[in-house]
N, C-alpha and C positions, 0 to 999 in steps of 0.2 A: 143562562142566568147572568144578570147584570153584575159586573164587578162592583162591590160595595164602595170602593174608593172612587168610583165615578161620581159619587155624590158630593165630592169635595172640590173646593178651589185649590189652585196651586199658587201660593204666594211666596215671593222671594223678597227678603230685605237685605239690601247691600249697604254696608257701612264701611267707609274708607278708614284705614288704620292711622290714627293720629294725623289727620289729613294735612293741616297747615304745617305742622312741625316736620312731617315726612317730606313735604315739598322742599322745605328749607334745607333739610339734610341731603336731599337728592341734588339740589342745585349748588350746595356749598360743601365741598369735600371736608373742610376742617370741622364741620358740625356732625359728621357721621359718627355714630356710636358714642355720642356725648349727650349729656342732659341738656335739652333745648326747650325754651319756653317762648312761644310767639306772643308778644304783647309788650306793654310798656314797663320799663324797669323802675320808673319813678315811684315816689311815695304813694301816689294815687293810682298806680298801674294795676292792671288786672291781666291774668294769664288767659289768653284766648285759646291756646292749645299747648299741650305738653307732649314731648317725645316719650317713648316707652322707657328710655333710660332715666328720664326725669320722674316718671310715674313710680319708679321703684323707691323713690324717696318720699312719696306721698304728695307729689305735685300734680294738680289736676286743673282743668279749665275752670274758669270763673273764680279761681282763688286769687286773693290779693297778692300782688307781686312781692311785697315785703315778707309775707308769710312763706311764699314759695322759696324765696332766697334764704330764709332762715332754715327751712327744711333741707335745702340743697345748696350749700354755699358756692359750689362750683357751677351752678346753673347759668347757662348762657341765654341772655334775652335777645330776641330778634324782632325787629319791627315787622308788622304784618304787611304783606303785599297782596291785597285783595284782588287786584286786577289779574295777577298770576293765578291765584286760587280759582277765580271765576273761569278763566280760560281752561284750566285743567278740568274743572267740573263740567264744562260744556262738552269736552271730549268724552268724558265718562257717560254723560247723559245720552250722547249720540250712540255709544255702544249699546246702551239699554234699548234704544229705539230700533236697533237691528233685530230685536227679538219680539218686542211688543209695543203697541201704542199706549197700553195701560201702565204708564209710569207716573208715579206720584212722588216728586221730590219733596223731601222734608227740610232739606238745607243743601248747602253746596256739596256735602260729603255723604249724603245718605238718601235712599229712595226705596219705595215699595214698587214691585213689579208683579202684575198678575199675568202669569204665563199659562193659565188653564188652556187657553187657545193662544197660539203664538205664530209668528210669521214664518217660522222654519218648520212648522208641523212636527215639532219634537214632543215626545210623550213624557219625557222625564224632566221634571223641574230641577232635579239635582244635577243632571248633565248640563242643563242650561246655565245654572249658577256657576258650575265649574268652568265652563267656556268663557263666561263673562269675566271671572276672576283672571283667567289666563290672558284674555284680550286687554284688560285694564293694565296688567303687568307689562305686556308687550308695548302698549302705546303710551304709557305714562311713567313706567318704571316705579310704580307704587303698588302696594298690596291692599286688598280689600277683604273683609270678612262677610260671609253670606249666611243667612238663616233661611231655611225652607220649611214651610208647613202649610196648614190648611187655612190660616187666617193671619191678619196683620199682627195681632198680639203675639202669637206663637212665633211667627217669623222674626219679629223684633227681638224677642227674648233669645231666640236661637242664634242670631247673628252676634250676640255679645258673649256667647258661651266659650268660644275658643280663640279669642283674639290674641295676637294679630294673625292675619292670613288664615283665618279659620273658615270651616264649612261645616255647618251643623244642620242635620235634617231631623225633623220631628214628624214621623209618618202618622197617618190617621189612626193606626192601631196603637201607636205609642202615646197619643195625646194625653189620655186620662192618667196613666201611670206617671208620665213626665210631670204633669202639673201637681200631682199629689206630693211628690218629693221635692218640688221646687221651693227653695227658701223664700220667705216672704219678701226679702230685700231684692230678689231677682225679678219680681213681678214688675213689668213695665207700668209706670204710673204710681208706684209706691216709693216715696222718698223716705228720708230718715225720720221725719216727724210722724208720718203715718205708720211706718214700720214699728216705731216705739209704741205707738198707741195700740197697734195690733198685738204686739208681744205682751202688753199689759193685760190684754184680753185672753192671752194664752194661744195666740195665733202665731206659729213659727214657720209654717209651710202650707202648701196647698191643701194637704189633708186636713189640717186644723181649720182652715178657712171654709172647707166644705161642711163643717159641722154647724155653721151659722146660717140661719134662713135669711131670706131676702129682707124682711122687715127689720130684723135685728141689725143687719149691716147698714141699712138706710138710717136707722136710729143712731148708730155710732158714727157713720161717715157721710151722712147726707146723700146727695145725688151720686157720689162716687160709690156708695154702697151697692147700688144697682149694677154698676160696672163690675165691681169685684165679684158679685154673685154670678154674673154671666161668664166672665173670663175664666174663673176657676173651674167652670164646667165645660171649658173649651168653646164657648159661644162668643163669636165676634163677627158680626155680619157687615162690618164697615167695608165699603167697596174701595178699591184702588182708583182714585180719581186722577185722571191725566193732568188736570190743572187744579191746584189748590187755590181756592178763592181767598185773596188777601182781604183780611178784615180791618186792617188799619195800616197806616204808614206814618212813620215818625222820625224824629232826630233828637238826639240829646247830647249833652256835653258835661263831663266831669272836670271841674276847675282845679288847677294846680294849687290854688290857695282859696280858702273859704271867702265868700264875698258877702259884704254887708251893704255896701253902697248901692242904692236903688238905681242910680244913674248907670253904674257899671253893669248891674243886672239887666237893665233895659238893653244895653249894647250887646250883651251876650245873647239875650233872648232874641233880638232882631237877627243876629247872625244864624242862630239855630233855625228860626222861621224861614230864612232865605234858603238854607240847606234843605229844609222840608219842601219848600216850593220847587226847588230843582228836582227833587225825587218825585214829587207829584206830577210835574211836567213830563218827566221821563217815563213814568208809568201810565200817564194819560188818564188819571183818575181824579175825582173830586169827592168831597165828603161833607157831612152835615154836623158832625160832632167834633169839637176841638177839646183836647184834654191837655192840661198843664201838669207836669210831674215835677215835684220839688223834693230834693233830698237835702236835709240840713246837716250841719257839721257833726251832729250827734247821731246821724243815720236815721233820724225820724223822717218818715216818708209820707208826703201828702200829695193828693191829686185833686184837681178841680176841673170840672167839665161843663160845657154848655152846648146844647143842641140848637142848630139853626133851622130856619124854614127853607133856606135855599142851599144849593150845592156851592161849595167853596173850594178853591185851590190857589188863590192868590196869596203870595207870601206876605204882602203888606197888610192885607185884611186879617190874615191869621195872626200876625204880630199884634195888631190892635186888640184882637180878642184875647190873646194869651196875656198881654200886658194888663188887661182888665182883671183877668183871673188871678194874676200875681198880686193884685191889690185887694183881693177878697178880704173882707173884714175879719173873718174867723181864722185866718192863717196866722201862725206865730211869726213874730218879728225876730229872727235870729239868723246867724251866718249860714249861707247856703253853699253846698259843695257840688250840687248837680241840678241842672235844669233840663227838662225835655218837653217837647211839644209833639202831639200826635193828632192825626185826623182819622176818624173812624166813621161808621155808617156810610161806607163808600158806595159809589154808583157802578160797581163791577159785579153785581149779583148775577151769576149765570148758572143755569142748572146743567150739570154734567152727568146726569144719571145714565149709567151704562149697564146693560145686562151682561151677566157672566154665563157663558156656556160651560158645560161640565164634560170632561173627558176622562180617559182611563189612565192608569198607571202613574204612581207618584214618583 
């Protein structure tokens, strides 16, 4: 009789622990065991990563630096070293490739792995995850947390359960009971706003969410309602894609002081487009849709886009298009704190459809 667990994929989600901050603490002894934030310390600065010592004070990534400093007066700000982070990330991705080619990076510090079939012929995804964690520690002196389960959604949730240096397994037999007791805030894809809306509907955990039918969820949450309906039932058929298709490429800049002068804005915009041009050349891609992003002094955010008939990757041409968008008649005329330009509808569409074979023992 076939083992029921042979019906399931074996997905691992690896998430490095406070990646940028941990590298800084590793490389600078005076930062160890101290609250560290990677990012700019200025009035317009943003925290890119926070050490676990800083998180105890409520400091998290994407937080304004001035708020972070208020929460933790002893916080130490460190300028990011992205070249170092990328080099360490490359080492980690190489470790993953020792086990499977089905590796889908989500960022420098996290990735999904499908180890249903793997290069070492190992039957246990849990043992593979444990070996990967040990190898990362030996080669980088950093810790990672791992989540193991039957699909991406559950593996992602599991990796965040016991940070740092955690390893959490949700076996096929445990899936439904696990989801029933899972607080709604712990569902991947549910942020503060959606969680508040769910609680207003009486949804506090997976068990509550199961009470709502598909049409009700779509009525309340739009397209995401269909996603919620499926994942709360343990359904997530998304494949681990070895290469994620980049949908856009951009560059943006937050200014130290709000800018009103159109001449100065043109200068800044030209510099941003030149940086975008370099990134496009490095990635060897072109696109047909140019989008201008504007954030005003009062945090009002506007975007304007235009789609072209031909592929474009020339910085000078993109600048001309972006400058025209900046002069759109229906845009407000007030001080600007951020400009960004991106190119989408790229010419890198590739189908990476891969079949997954199923094996025994979780």
